C-alpha positions, 0 to 999 in steps of 0.5 A: 452435524445426517448429523451434520456435526454441530455444523459449523462454529464462530470462534475467537482463537486464543491459540498462537498466531496463525501460520502464513501459508504458501505453496510448494508441490505441484499437483497437476492439471485439475488442481490448477483448474480448481484453484483458478475456478476458486479465483485465488490471487496471484500470490497463492500460486507458484509456477514450476519449471514447466509453467504449470501451477502448484497446489496450495500448501504450507511452507516447510519453515512457516512464517509467523505474522503478528496481528493486533487483537482487533484484527484476530479473526473469529474461527468457524469449525464445522463438518458433515458425516461421510455416510450416505449421499450429501443431500440438499438439506446438508448443503442448504443447512450447512455447506452453503452457509460456509461459503460466505462465512469463510470470507470473514472468519478463520475457518476449518471444515472437516469430514466427521468420519469418527461419527460415521461408525456409531451405527453399523456401516460399510467398511469398504465404503467409508474411505471412498465416502470420506474422499467424496465428501471432501470433494463435494465441499470444494465443489460447493465453493469451499476455498482452500486459500481461506479454509482448511479442509481435513478428515476428523480422524487425521487429527488425533487430538479429537479422540484424545480429548474425547477420552479426557472429557469422558472422565468428567461426563456424568452418565446421566447427561448422556442418557438424556440425549434425544438422538440416543434414545431414538436411534437405540430404540430402532437398533435395540438397547442390547445391540446398540454400540457404546459409541452411540451413547458417547458420541456427544462427548466426541462432538463436544471435543470437536468444538472445544478443541478449537476454542469455539465462541459460537457454534452454527447449529440446526434446531435439532442440535441444540441439545448437543451444544448445551451438553458441550457448554455444560462439559466446558463449564464442568472441566473449567471448574474441576481443573481450571483456575488456580488449580491449573496455575498451581500445576504450572499452567496459565490458570483461568478457563481451559475452554471457552463456553460456546454460544449457539448461532442458528442460521436465519434460513435453511437450517432445517430442510424437510423431507420431500415425502413428509414436511414434518420430518427433516431431510435425512441420509438415514431415511429409508426412501431415497425419494425423500431427499435430493442428493447433490449428485442426483442426475437431472432426470432423477431430480425431476422425478423426485420433485414430480412425485414429492408430497403436496396438498390440495389447498389453492395457491402457495404460501409460506409458514402455514402450519397446515401446509408443511410441504408447501412451506418446505418446497417454497423455502427450497426455491427461495434458498436455491433461486437467491430470491427473497421470500417477498419475491417468491410469494409474489411470483408463486402465490397464484401458481398451481402445483404443476407449474411450481414443480416445473419451476422448482425442478429447473431451478434445482438442476441449474443450481446443482449442475455447476457443483456436479461438474466441479465435483467430477473434476476434483474427484478425478485428481485424488493426489491433489485432493489428498494433498489438500486434506493433509495440509488441512489436517496439519493446520488443524493439528497445530491448533488442536494440540495446543488445547490438548496440551493445556488439558493434559497439564490441567488434569495433572498428567506427567508432561511428555 
């Protein structure tokens, strides 16, 4: 979870069968261009009276399809905060991985705007940044025929479940969270908001709400996932099993206990100014990161000025050369070449030659994303419709879990 929210989840759904989506309202030219660029099948399009294509959405009367247990897809849920600019670390560590995962799994990707308010923020910018982040998801290749894209705050079950889980969360667990300690020290303990302390409970709710089996996380998010696992086990012990069955429920576990899934590469892209620090939205210097929407000249300048070393040649995984390993890893991930191919190509290069190579590769890779982003963000009606449809699908799953929790905790049924 910028704290890419436990970016990311493998999960076997135990909710009701998914609703088959079809099409309804027209959203005009951009949506047609976008859908065509995503390569949707003909059945995911419909023609209106004028012959223009319509935007992907759910039917008013959904059709339920039956699947055998062997065909039920595992689910992935992931998100990124709409604070600051989406940078190369967010893309290579999370969003780029979503593109392949959406082809195999039942996927939900959301913009975690509720997490964006744990520290002081610009209220005038939050709404715009949320829409911009959604547009970047789509521009990077998230396909709305395969994945639901929505805004976290548009599914109220996230906040409700957080409050319910907060009642079962020992304060000592939260006081141990490393990110809270680091950020509260910067802000000052007396001035820090309560949300900074409790946001790991919201993060746990984001995962447990969708009954996650596996959570793709970066190395720095392992502690948050461990808290989520502990909360799931605690809630299952306190309220699940026979206690729940006596209240009229199905009994057994309320939540699945998720397992971590660490991406094999790109999980931790480092700063351009310090190879030992993660690339971050909150870093004071914009020079430390490549933003996905940076113009060509800005990218070139940042790579030209990025920190290197004085060792001869280039190599991966030398602990004395963190910047070298980081820049080679970025080239490896963006170029699509294997590490062996990168070593063979770059091992004898000097920094000047390699920086030119890396700059050209980054510009070529990001340019199509930037073009698609401009097309998508120019049609806000279509984008808003995609987000509304995604929220509706997510709410169907989330509400089923939330209703079970209310029942198991003994609430009077609505």
